[in-house]
FIVOLO-326980 format. One record per residue (C-alpha): residue in three letters; x, y, z. Coordinates in nm, 4 decimals. Layout:
N
<pt res="ALA" X="X" Y="Y" Z="Z"/>
...
***
This chain:
335
<pt res="MET" X="2.4087" Y="-0.9017" Z="-1.6952"/>
<pt res="PHE" X="2.7393" Y="-1.0825" Z="-1.7642"/>
<pt res="VAL" X="2.8744" Y="-1.1539" Z="-2.1129"/>
<pt res="LYS" X="3.1851" Y="-1.3674" Z="-2.1676"/>
<pt res="PHE" X="3.4573" Y="-1.2801" Z="-2.4183"/>
<pt res="GLU" X="3.7565" Y="-1.4761" Z="-2.5472"/>
<pt res="THR" X="4.0103" Y="-1.2170" Z="-2.6627"/>
<pt res="LYS" X="4.2718" Y="-1.0834" Z="-2.4249"/>
<pt res="THR" X="4.3888" Y="-0.8082" Z="-2.6538"/>
<pt res="PHE" X="4.3228" Y="-0.4497" Z="-2.5552"/>
<pt res="SER" X="4.1563" Y="-0.3378" Z="-2.8777"/>
<pt res="VAL" X="3.9303" Y="-0.0328" Z="-2.8520"/>
<pt res="ASP" X="3.7442" Y="-0.1173" Z="-3.1750"/>
<pt res="SER" X="3.6951" Y="-0.4804" Z="-3.0787"/>
<pt res="PHE" X="3.5504" Y="-0.4000" Z="-2.7385"/>
<pt res="TYR" X="3.3413" Y="-0.1151" Z="-2.8733"/>
<pt res="SER" X="3.1810" Y="-0.3631" Z="-3.1140"/>
<pt res="LYS" X="3.1098" Y="-0.6105" Z="-2.8306"/>
<pt res="ILE" X="2.9599" Y="-0.3382" Z="-2.6118"/>
<pt res="PHE" X="2.7551" Y="-0.1865" Z="-2.8932"/>
<pt res="ASN" X="2.5948" Y="-0.5242" Z="-2.9706"/>
<pt res="GLN" X="2.4825" Y="-0.5570" Z="-2.6088"/>
<pt res="VAL" X="2.3615" Y="-0.2029" Z="-2.5378"/>
<pt res="ARG" X="2.1954" Y="-0.1080" Z="-2.8655"/>
<pt res="ASP" X="1.8548" Y="-0.2314" Z="-2.7476"/>
<pt res="TYR" X="1.8681" Y="-0.0255" Z="-2.4275"/>
<pt res="GLU" X="1.7583" Y="0.3326" Z="-2.3819"/>
<pt res="PHE" X="2.0128" Y="0.5196" Z="-2.1697"/>
<pt res="GLU" X="2.1472" Y="0.8709" Z="-2.1526"/>
<pt res="SER" X="2.4566" Y="0.8229" Z="-1.9382"/>
<pt res="PHE" X="2.7145" Y="0.5535" Z="-1.8689"/>
<pt res="SER" X="3.0364" Y="0.4756" Z="-1.6866"/>
<pt res="LEU" X="3.3147" Y="0.2408" Z="-1.7909"/>
<pt res="GLY" X="3.5362" Y="0.0515" Z="-1.5496"/>
<pt res="VAL" X="3.8080" Y="-0.2011" Z="-1.6226"/>
<pt res="THR" X="3.9583" Y="-0.4742" Z="-1.4072"/>
<pt res="TYR" X="4.2944" Y="-0.5591" Z="-1.5558"/>
<pt res="PRO" X="4.4799" Y="-0.8936" Z="-1.5347"/>
<pt res="LYS" X="4.6621" Y="-0.9369" Z="-1.2048"/>
<pt res="ASP" X="4.9913" Y="-1.0169" Z="-1.3733"/>
<pt res="LEU" X="5.0193" Y="-0.6699" Z="-1.5293"/>
<pt res="ASP" X="5.2603" Y="-0.4334" Z="-1.3623"/>
<pt res="ASP" X="5.1514" Y="-0.0864" Z="-1.2502"/>
<pt res="GLU" X="5.3232" Y="0.0876" Z="-1.5377"/>
<pt res="LYS" X="5.1362" Y="-0.1229" Z="-1.7952"/>
<pt res="LYS" X="4.8041" Y="-0.0673" Z="-1.6161"/>
<pt res="GLU" X="4.8515" Y="0.3083" Z="-1.6125"/>
<pt res="LYS" X="4.9315" Y="0.3075" Z="-1.9837"/>
<pt res="LEU" X="4.6214" Y="0.0987" Z="-2.0587"/>
<pt res="LYS" X="4.4033" Y="0.3364" Z="-1.8606"/>
<pt res="THR" X="4.4906" Y="0.6019" Z="-2.1149"/>
<pt res="ASP" X="4.5421" Y="0.4036" Z="-2.4336"/>
<pt res="PHE" X="4.2544" Y="0.1623" Z="-2.3862"/>
<pt res="GLN" X="4.0114" Y="0.2636" Z="-2.1125"/>
<pt res="LYS" X="4.0003" Y="0.6378" Z="-2.1779"/>
<pt res="ASN" X="3.9850" Y="0.5982" Z="-2.5565"/>
<pt res="LEU" X="3.7115" Y="0.3352" Z="-2.5342"/>
<pt res="THR" X="3.5098" Y="0.5573" Z="-2.2988"/>
<pt res="VAL" X="3.5411" Y="0.8521" Z="-2.5356"/>
<pt res="LYS" X="3.4463" Y="0.6393" Z="-2.8380"/>
<pt res="ILE" X="3.1289" Y="0.5094" Z="-2.6673"/>
<pt res="ALA" X="3.0326" Y="0.8622" Z="-2.5634"/>
<pt res="GLN" X="3.0914" Y="1.0120" Z="-2.9077"/>
<pt res="ASP" X="2.9622" Y="0.7335" Z="-3.1318"/>
<pt res="LEU" X="2.6524" Y="0.6619" Z="-2.9238"/>
<pt res="ASN" X="2.6000" Y="1.0240" Z="-2.8169"/>
<pt res="LYS" X="2.5946" Y="0.9345" Z="-2.4465"/>
<pt res="LYS" X="2.7042" Y="1.1287" Z="-2.1392"/>
<pt res="ILE" X="2.9889" Y="1.0013" Z="-1.9204"/>
<pt res="ASP" X="2.8683" Y="0.9893" Z="-1.5593"/>
<pt res="PHE" X="3.0623" Y="0.8086" Z="-1.2874"/>
<pt res="ASP" X="2.8270" Y="0.9139" Z="-1.0065"/>
<pt res="TYR" X="2.4796" Y="0.7936" Z="-1.1106"/>
<pt res="PRO" X="2.4836" Y="0.6496" Z="-1.4643"/>
<pt res="ASP" X="2.1916" Y="0.4815" Z="-1.6378"/>
<pt res="MET" X="2.4321" Y="0.2011" Z="-1.7252"/>
<pt res="ALA" X="2.7644" Y="0.0930" Z="-1.5746"/>
<pt res="ILE" X="2.9907" Y="-0.1163" Z="-1.7980"/>
<pt res="ILE" X="3.2668" Y="-0.3175" Z="-1.6302"/>
<pt res="ILE" X="3.5251" Y="-0.5056" Z="-1.8355"/>
<pt res="ASP" X="3.6839" Y="-0.7783" Z="-1.6248"/>
<pt res="PHE" X="3.9924" Y="-0.9268" Z="-1.7887"/>
<pt res="SER" X="4.0573" Y="-1.1575" Z="-1.4930"/>
<pt res="ASN" X="3.7316" Y="-1.3448" Z="-1.5553"/>
<pt res="SER" X="3.7017" Y="-1.2681" Z="-1.9287"/>
<pt res="GLN" X="3.3611" Y="-1.1080" Z="-1.8966"/>
<pt res="ILE" X="3.1817" Y="-0.7763" Z="-1.9371"/>
<pt res="GLU" X="2.9221" Y="-0.6842" Z="-1.6782"/>
<pt res="TYR" X="2.6392" Y="-0.4450" Z="-1.7602"/>
<pt res="ILE" X="2.4644" Y="-0.2887" Z="-1.4614"/>
<pt res="ILE" X="2.1475" Y="-0.1131" Z="-1.5745"/>
<pt res="ARG" X="1.9981" Y="0.1295" Z="-1.3270"/>
<pt res="PRO" X="1.6377" Y="0.0335" Z="-1.2487"/>
<pt res="ILE" X="1.3467" Y="0.2677" Z="-1.3023"/>
<pt res="PHE" X="1.0803" Y="0.3387" Z="-1.0419"/>
<pt res="VAL" X="0.7173" Y="0.3983" Z="-1.1392"/>
<pt res="TYR" X="0.4948" Y="0.5662" Z="-0.8810"/>
<pt res="GLY" X="0.1232" Y="0.4950" Z="-0.8827"/>
<pt res="LYS" X="-0.1839" Y="0.4067" Z="-0.6773"/>
<pt res="TYR" X="-0.4029" Y="0.0981" Z="-0.6838"/>
<pt res="ASN" X="-0.7556" Y="0.0027" Z="-0.5862"/>
<pt res="LYS" X="-0.8403" Y="-0.3570" Z="-0.4952"/>
<pt res="TYR" X="-1.2010" Y="-0.4710" Z="-0.5261"/>
<pt res="SER" X="-1.1754" Y="-0.8427" Z="-0.4492"/>
<pt res="ARG" X="-1.1777" Y="-1.0010" Z="-0.1037"/>
<pt res="GLU" X="-0.9901" Y="-1.3008" Z="-0.2458"/>
<pt res="LEU" X="-0.6884" Y="-1.1026" Z="-0.3657"/>
<pt res="ALA" X="-0.3765" Y="-1.0400" Z="-0.1566"/>
<pt res="GLN" X="-0.1580" Y="-0.7338" Z="-0.2028"/>
<pt res="THR" X="0.1644" Y="-0.9301" Z="-0.2533"/>
<pt res="TYR" X="0.2640" Y="-1.2929" Z="-0.3103"/>
<pt res="HIS" X="0.1086" Y="-1.4612" Z="-0.0068"/>
<pt res="PHE" X="0.3536" Y="-1.7317" Z="0.1042"/>
<pt res="CYS" X="0.2154" Y="-2.0179" Z="0.3101"/>
<pt res="TYR" X="0.3548" Y="-1.9613" Z="0.6585"/>
<pt res="LYS" X="0.3410" Y="-2.3331" Z="0.7428"/>
<pt res="CYS" X="0.5640" Y="-2.4603" Z="0.4620"/>
<pt res="ARG" X="0.7364" Y="-2.1287" Z="0.3790"/>
<pt res="GLY" X="0.6362" Y="-2.1523" Z="0.0157"/>
<pt res="LYS" X="0.7480" Y="-2.5115" Z="-0.0446"/>
<pt res="GLY" X="0.3959" Y="-2.6566" Z="-0.0743"/>
<pt res="CYS" X="0.1987" Y="-2.8544" Z="0.1838"/>
<pt res="ASP" X="-0.1507" Y="-2.9899" Z="0.2544"/>
<pt res="PHE" X="-0.2517" Y="-2.6634" Z="0.4235"/>
<pt res="CYS" X="-0.1943" Y="-2.4626" Z="0.1012"/>
<pt res="ASN" X="-0.2959" Y="-2.7409" Z="-0.1396"/>
<pt res="ARG" X="0.0656" Y="-2.7775" Z="-0.2497"/>
<pt res="THR" X="0.0699" Y="-2.4284" Z="-0.4021"/>
<pt res="GLY" X="0.3135" Y="-2.2735" Z="-0.1538"/>
<pt res="LYS" X="0.0876" Y="-1.9720" Z="-0.1086"/>
<pt res="LEU" X="-0.2375" Y="-1.8773" Z="0.0635"/>
<pt res="SER" X="-0.3881" Y="-1.6617" Z="-0.2091"/>
<pt res="GLU" X="-0.4422" Y="-1.7649" Z="-0.5695"/>
<pt res="SER" X="-0.3174" Y="-1.4278" Z="-0.6891"/>
<pt res="SER" X="-0.2207" Y="-1.0792" Z="-0.5718"/>
<pt res="VAL" X="-0.1955" Y="-0.7201" Z="-0.6885"/>
<pt res="GLU" X="0.1792" Y="-0.7753" Z="-0.7169"/>
<pt res="GLU" X="0.1465" Y="-1.0889" Z="-0.9323"/>
<pt res="ILE" X="-0.1079" Y="-0.9241" Z="-1.1619"/>
<pt res="LEU" X="0.0932" Y="-0.6065" Z="-1.2206"/>
<pt res="ILE" X="0.4503" Y="-0.7334" Z="-1.2548"/>
<pt res="PRO" X="0.4125" Y="-0.9040" Z="-1.5983"/>
<pt res="TYR" X="0.2637" Y="-0.5845" Z="-1.7462"/>
<pt res="PHE" X="0.5585" Y="-0.3730" Z="-1.6297"/>
<pt res="ILE" X="0.8216" Y="-0.6263" Z="-1.7406"/>
<pt res="THR" X="0.6720" Y="-0.6433" Z="-2.0876"/>
<pt res="TRP" X="0.6104" Y="-0.2687" Z="-2.1224"/>
<pt res="PHE" X="0.9608" Y="-0.1632" Z="-2.0166"/>
<pt res="GLY" X="1.1481" Y="-0.4659" Z="-2.1514"/>
<pt res="GLY" X="1.2748" Y="-0.5496" Z="-1.8036"/>
<pt res="LYS" X="1.4306" Y="-0.8679" Z="-1.6697"/>
<pt res="ASP" X="1.2206" Y="-0.8529" Z="-1.3541"/>
<pt res="ALA" X="1.0133" Y="-0.6143" Z="-1.1434"/>
<pt res="LYS" X="0.9584" Y="-0.5594" Z="-0.7710"/>
<pt res="PHE" X="0.6416" Y="-0.4272" Z="-0.6119"/>
<pt res="HIS" X="0.6713" Y="-0.1855" Z="-0.3171"/>
<pt res="GLY" X="0.3493" Y="-0.0886" Z="-0.1400"/>
<pt res="ALA" X="0.2991" Y="0.2017" Z="0.1005"/>
<pt res="GLY" X="0.1611" Y="-0.0209" Z="0.3744"/>
<pt res="ARG" X="-0.0780" Y="-0.3057" Z="0.3066"/>
<pt res="GLU" X="-0.4286" Y="-0.4308" Z="0.3648"/>
<pt res="ASP" X="-0.5391" Y="-0.7874" Z="0.4418"/>
<pt res="LYS" X="-0.6402" Y="-1.0185" Z="0.1615"/>
<pt res="ASP" X="-1.0117" Y="-0.9913" Z="0.2492"/>
<pt res="VAL" X="-1.0067" Y="-0.6100" Z="0.2734"/>
<pt res="ARG" X="-1.0952" Y="-0.3949" Z="-0.0261"/>
<pt res="MET" X="-0.8866" Y="-0.0855" Z="-0.1043"/>
<pt res="LEU" X="-1.1262" Y="0.1840" Z="-0.2245"/>
<pt res="GLY" X="-1.1208" Y="0.5634" Z="-0.2597"/>
<pt res="THR" X="-0.8255" Y="0.7187" Z="-0.4401"/>
<pt res="GLY" X="-0.6164" Y="0.4060" Z="-0.3841"/>
<pt res="ARG" X="-0.3012" Y="0.3028" Z="-0.1996"/>
<pt res="PRO" X="0.0377" Y="0.4385" Z="-0.3169"/>
<pt res="PHE" X="0.2828" Y="0.1881" Z="-0.4625"/>
<pt res="VAL" X="0.6095" Y="0.1891" Z="-0.6544"/>
<pt res="MET" X="0.7039" Y="-0.0630" Z="-0.9215"/>
<pt res="GLN" X="1.0781" Y="-0.1109" Z="-0.9566"/>
<pt res="VAL" X="1.1657" Y="-0.2419" Z="-1.3028"/>
<pt res="VAL" X="1.4969" Y="-0.4296" Z="-1.3149"/>
<pt res="ASP" X="1.7275" Y="-0.3996" Z="-1.6199"/>
<pt res="PRO" X="1.4767" Y="-0.1999" Z="-1.8275"/>
<pt res="GLN" X="1.5418" Y="-0.1647" Z="-2.1990"/>
<pt res="LYS" X="1.2974" Y="0.1240" Z="-2.2132"/>
<pt res="ARG" X="1.3367" Y="0.4219" Z="-1.9794"/>
<pt res="LYS" X="1.2404" Y="0.7292" Z="-2.1843"/>
<pt res="ILE" X="0.8781" Y="0.7193" Z="-2.0766"/>
<pt res="LYS" X="0.6489" Y="1.0151" Z="-2.1224"/>
<pt res="LYS" X="0.3327" Y="1.0749" Z="-1.9234"/>
<pt res="GLU" X="0.1238" Y="0.9774" Z="-2.2258"/>
<pt res="GLU" X="0.2922" Y="0.6354" Z="-2.2400"/>
<pt res="LEU" X="0.2304" Y="0.5737" Z="-1.8707"/>
<pt res="LYS" X="-0.1344" Y="0.6560" Z="-1.9382"/>
<pt res="LYS" X="-0.1427" Y="0.3920" Z="-2.2140"/>
<pt res="LEU" X="-0.0042" Y="0.1290" Z="-1.9751"/>
<pt res="GLU" X="-0.2561" Y="0.2351" Z="-1.7105"/>
<pt res="THR" X="-0.5422" Y="0.2077" Z="-1.9605"/>
<pt res="LYS" X="-0.4249" Y="-0.1335" Z="-2.0809"/>
<pt res="ILE" X="-0.4164" Y="-0.2751" Z="-1.7289"/>
<pt res="ASN" X="-0.7489" Y="-0.1223" Z="-1.6244"/>
<pt res="SER" X="-0.9234" Y="-0.2515" Z="-1.9387"/>
<pt res="LYS" X="-0.8094" Y="-0.6096" Z="-1.8776"/>
<pt res="GLU" X="-0.8274" Y="-0.6461" Z="-1.4985"/>
<pt res="LYS" X="-1.1599" Y="-0.6424" Z="-1.3151"/>
<pt res="ASN" X="-1.0355" Y="-0.6870" Z="-0.9574"/>
<pt res="ILE" X="-0.7902" Y="-0.3985" Z="-0.9520"/>
<pt res="LYS" X="-0.7600" Y="-0.0487" Z="-1.0921"/>
<pt res="ILE" X="-0.4432" Y="0.1577" Z="-1.1044"/>
<pt res="LYS" X="-0.3400" Y="0.5165" Z="-1.1629"/>
<pt res="LEU" X="0.0178" Y="0.5690" Z="-1.2814"/>
<pt res="ILE" X="0.1549" Y="0.9072" Z="-1.1803"/>
<pt res="ARG" X="0.5202" Y="0.9460" Z="-1.2856"/>
<pt res="LEU" X="0.8727" Y="0.8056" Z="-1.2817"/>
<pt res="ILE" X="1.0550" Y="0.8771" Z="-0.9577"/>
<pt res="THR" X="1.4003" Y="0.8339" Z="-0.8030"/>
<pt res="LYS" X="1.5059" Y="0.5623" Z="-0.5596"/>
<pt res="LYS" X="1.5124" Y="0.8224" Z="-0.2818"/>
<pt res="GLU" X="1.1543" Y="0.9233" Z="-0.3594"/>
<pt res="MET" X="1.0520" Y="0.5571" Z="-0.3516"/>
<pt res="GLY" X="1.1788" Y="0.5302" Z="0.0047"/>
<pt res="GLU" X="0.9897" Y="0.8427" Z="0.1048"/>
<pt res="ILE" X="0.6650" Y="0.7201" Z="-0.0531"/>
<pt res="THR" X="0.6701" Y="0.3650" Z="0.0800"/>
<pt res="SER" X="0.7777" Y="0.4621" Z="0.4341"/>
<pt res="ALA" X="0.5319" Y="0.7511" Z="0.4752"/>
<pt res="GLU" X="0.2644" Y="0.6957" Z="0.7393"/>
<pt res="HIS" X="-0.0931" Y="0.8029" Z="0.6677"/>
<pt res="ASN" X="-0.4200" Y="0.8055" Z="0.8552"/>
<pt res="LYS" X="-0.6862" Y="0.5859" Z="0.6993"/>
<pt res="LEU" X="-1.0647" Y="0.5882" Z="0.6985"/>
<pt res="TYR" X="-1.2246" Y="0.2444" Z="0.7308"/>
<pt res="SER" X="-1.5755" Y="0.1115" Z="0.6999"/>
<pt res="ALA" X="-1.6611" Y="-0.2150" Z="0.8751"/>
<pt res="ILE" X="-1.9643" Y="-0.4338" Z="0.9308"/>
<pt res="VAL" X="-1.9583" Y="-0.5542" Z="1.2901"/>
<pt res="SER" X="-2.1499" Y="-0.8483" Z="1.4354"/>
<pt res="CYS" X="-2.2287" Y="-0.8707" Z="1.8092"/>
<pt res="ASP" X="-2.3364" Y="-1.1630" Z="2.0273"/>
<pt res="SER" X="-2.6450" Y="-0.9797" Z="2.1565"/>
<pt res="GLU" X="-2.8832" Y="-0.7089" Z="2.0460"/>
<pt res="LEU" X="-2.7963" Y="-0.3416" Z="2.0859"/>
<pt res="THR" X="-2.9523" Y="-0.0042" Z="2.0248"/>
<pt res="GLN" X="-2.8555" Y="0.2957" Z="1.8148"/>
<pt res="LYS" X="-2.8177" Y="0.4910" Z="2.1392"/>
<pt res="GLU" X="-2.5534" Y="0.2465" Z="2.2636"/>
<pt res="LEU" X="-2.3664" Y="0.2917" Z="1.9381"/>
<pt res="GLU" X="-2.3872" Y="0.6707" Z="1.9522"/>
<pt res="ASN" X="-2.2275" Y="0.6612" Z="2.2964"/>
<pt res="ILE" X="-1.9043" Y="0.5064" Z="2.1670"/>
<pt res="LYS" X="-1.8369" Y="0.7754" Z="1.9058"/>
<pt res="GLY" X="-1.5240" Y="0.9756" Z="1.9827"/>
<pt res="GLU" X="-1.1460" Y="0.9666" Z="1.9888"/>
<pt res="TYR" X="-0.9381" Y="0.6980" Z="2.1592"/>
<pt res="ASN" X="-0.5747" Y="0.6305" Z="2.2412"/>
<pt res="VAL" X="-0.5338" Y="0.2582" Z="2.1890"/>
<pt res="ASP" X="-0.2738" Y="0.0279" Z="2.3443"/>
<pt res="GLN" X="-0.2520" Y="-0.2594" Z="2.1012"/>
<pt res="ARG" X="-0.0321" Y="-0.5621" Z="2.1552"/>
<pt res="THR" X="0.0740" Y="-0.7537" Z="1.8436"/>
<pt res="PRO" X="-0.2392" Y="-0.9491" Z="1.7421"/>
<pt res="ASN" X="-0.2578" Y="-1.3247" Z="1.7872"/>
<pt res="ARG" X="-0.3137" Y="-1.3802" Z="1.4155"/>
<pt res="VAL" X="0.0189" Y="-1.2199" Z="1.3159"/>
<pt res="SER" X="0.2242" Y="-1.3047" Z="1.6238"/>
<pt res="LYS" X="0.4263" Y="-1.5689" Z="1.4341"/>
<pt res="ARG" X="0.5627" Y="-1.3126" Z="1.1893"/>
<pt res="ARG" X="0.5579" Y="-0.9839" Z="1.3876"/>
<pt res="VAL" X="0.7557" Y="-0.8689" Z="1.6918"/>
<pt res="ASP" X="0.5487" Y="-0.9023" Z="2.0091"/>
<pt res="LEU" X="0.5150" Y="-0.5523" Z="2.1507"/>
<pt res="VAL" X="0.2533" Y="-0.2979" Z="2.2544"/>
<pt res="ARG" X="0.1925" Y="-0.0183" Z="2.0039"/>
<pt res="LYS" X="0.0255" Y="0.3079" Z="2.0988"/>
<pt res="LYS" X="-0.2222" Y="0.4087" Z="1.8299"/>
<pt res="TYR" X="-0.5022" Y="0.6551" Z="1.7695"/>
<pt res="ALA" X="-0.8568" Y="0.5804" Z="1.6570"/>
<pt res="LYS" X="-1.1618" Y="0.7970" Z="1.6009"/>
<pt res="ILE" X="-1.5068" Y="0.6423" Z="1.5746"/>
<pt res="LYS" X="-1.6741" Y="0.8860" Z="1.3381"/>
<pt res="LYS" X="-2.0102" Y="0.7258" Z="1.2638"/>
<pt res="VAL" X="-2.2173" Y="0.4191" Z="1.3539"/>
<pt res="ASN" X="-2.5364" Y="0.2886" Z="1.1964"/>
<pt res="LEU" X="-2.7665" Y="0.0084" Z="1.3128"/>
<pt res="LYS" X="-2.9647" Y="-0.0235" Z="0.9884"/>
<pt res="ILE" X="-2.8417" Y="-0.3782" Z="0.9108"/>
<pt res="ASN" X="-3.0152" Y="-0.5599" Z="1.1988"/>
<pt res="LYS" X="-3.0258" Y="-0.5486" Z="1.5792"/>
<pt res="LYS" X="-2.7000" Y="-0.7457" Z="1.6153"/>
<pt res="GLU" X="-2.5048" Y="-0.6004" Z="1.3247"/>
<pt res="PHE" X="-2.4029" Y="-0.2467" Z="1.2445"/>
<pt res="ARG" X="-2.1746" Y="-0.0490" Z="1.0179"/>
<pt res="ILE" X="-1.9026" Y="0.1644" Z="1.1693"/>
<pt res="TRP" X="-1.6659" Y="0.4262" Z="1.0238"/>
<pt res="ILE" X="-1.3244" Y="0.4500" Z="1.1918"/>
<pt res="GLU" X="-1.0339" Y="0.6811" Z="1.1202"/>
<pt res="SER" X="-0.6982" Y="0.5681" Z="1.2554"/>
<pt res="ASP" X="-0.3307" Y="0.6384" Z="1.2253"/>
<pt res="ALA" X="-0.0921" Y="0.4022" Z="1.0466"/>
<pt res="GLY" X="-0.0457" Y="0.0571" Z="1.1932"/>
<pt res="LEU" X="-0.3652" Y="0.0143" Z="1.3948"/>
<pt res="TYR" X="-0.5114" Y="-0.3341" Z="1.3443"/>
<pt res="ILE" X="-0.8787" Y="-0.2503" Z="1.2906"/>
<pt res="LYS" X="-1.0140" Y="-0.6052" Z="1.3211"/>
<pt res="GLU" X="-0.8511" Y="-0.6370" Z="1.6629"/>
<pt res="PHE" X="-0.9630" Y="-0.2892" Z="1.7673"/>
<pt res="ILE" X="-1.3148" Y="-0.4177" Z="1.7019"/>
<pt res="SER" X="-1.2847" Y="-0.7597" Z="1.8692"/>
<pt res="GLY" X="-1.0443" Y="-0.6702" Z="2.1499"/>
<pt res="ASP" X="-0.8298" Y="-0.9736" Z="2.0580"/>
<pt res="GLU" X="-0.8638" Y="-1.1365" Z="2.3987"/>
<pt res="GLY" X="-0.7674" Y="-0.8148" Z="2.5755"/>
<pt res="ARG" X="-0.4631" Y="-0.7398" Z="2.3596"/>
<pt res="SER" X="-0.6334" Y="-0.4292" Z="2.2198"/>
<pt res="ASN" X="-0.7503" Y="-0.1744" Z="2.4744"/>
<pt res="PRO" X="-0.9883" Y="-0.0043" Z="2.4471"/>
<pt res="SER" X="-1.1865" Y="-0.1919" Z="2.1826"/>
<pt res="ILE" X="-1.5355" Y="-0.1831" Z="2.0326"/>
<pt res="SER" X="-1.6173" Y="-0.5015" Z="2.2238"/>
<pt res="GLY" X="-1.5039" Y="-0.3450" Z="2.5494"/>
<pt res="LEU" X="-1.6859" Y="-0.0179" Z="2.4890"/>
<pt res="LEU" X="-2.0138" Y="-0.1950" Z="2.4088"/>
<pt res="LYS" X="-1.9580" Y="-0.4702" Z="2.6693"/>
<pt res="LYS" X="-2.0438" Y="-0.7280" Z="2.4034"/>
<pt res="LYS" X="-1.8454" Y="-0.9791" Z="2.2017"/>
<pt res="CYS" X="-1.7987" Y="-0.8182" Z="1.8611"/>
<pt res="THR" X="-1.6299" Y="-0.9398" Z="1.5443"/>
<pt res="CYS" X="-1.5480" Y="-0.7726" Z="1.2162"/>
<pt res="LYS" X="-1.7378" Y="-0.9374" Z="0.9312"/>
<pt res="VAL" X="-1.6385" Y="-0.7068" Z="0.6456"/>
<pt res="LEU" X="-1.3734" Y="-0.4364" Z="0.6258"/>
<pt res="ASP" X="-1.2909" Y="-0.1764" Z="0.3606"/>
<pt res="VAL" X="-1.0301" Y="0.0980" Z="0.3399"/>
<pt res="LEU" X="-1.2380" Y="0.3922" Z="0.2191"/>
<pt res="ARG" X="-0.9622" Y="0.6462" Z="0.1943"/>
<pt res="ILE" X="-0.5977" Y="0.7070" Z="0.2773"/>
<pt res="VAL" X="-0.6031" Y="1.0488" Z="0.4386"/>
***
């Protein structure tokens, strides 16, 4: 946030008043103050101002507002720039850790840009610039901006599922980064109120807010790799028996080349993944069955089922010696 000023005098009281008017609506415990002095000042004058102006202004802010001076990791950094006649306020973002469930097969996880027009709008996306009407990200962000008085918010998921895949069980971890928050003294009870508000208004998602975390913790959460348990309904091109299905249960090391459907936006390489077929059930009909698969992070389940024209090996299709496709897929649990 940049705020212009007109005076070029080095008045502690004047600048304290300007700063107070800008920061009074923000919750913060610590701050730092930096000053960029005019280039035409000599070194002796700058050194004097660092004591007479900068140090005294820093002390006044700390004492009058009862804030801690912290030059390493402040809640707010204040930079007075005399060269450009502006004061910059850098407010440290807050990071909210939670988990979400997604119950709709028409809802993406994040803003789903149209890959053909790159978000500009074309016939393929009906001039919307995106391939999904909404997303978990788009639903949640306005709630967090309003609740914390932020300028913006950024959604960070721990992995993702396809638009047509439901996220069930205890949910997928995510972190919401709130930019320039006015409110940062958030107790667990207040997070619960935000959680309840969202869950009472949204039918396609459900969230659980856990706690505020650090930026370092956000990186650990969003980069962590977890096994997942999936349930899928599989359709085959010919009839099969329960005995055939029982024979494919077991553990597999899968060589999976980047699937055709994501090859335009993913590096083309062969990934070595693990899959365990835990249970199969033919109760739907003689050509369709339900299967439960546990896999490590990054295995494309739809392609593990279809074989993806030989790019996934082994595959359900290859094991059954039939052409199989995934009709419905759910993430049952992140292990």
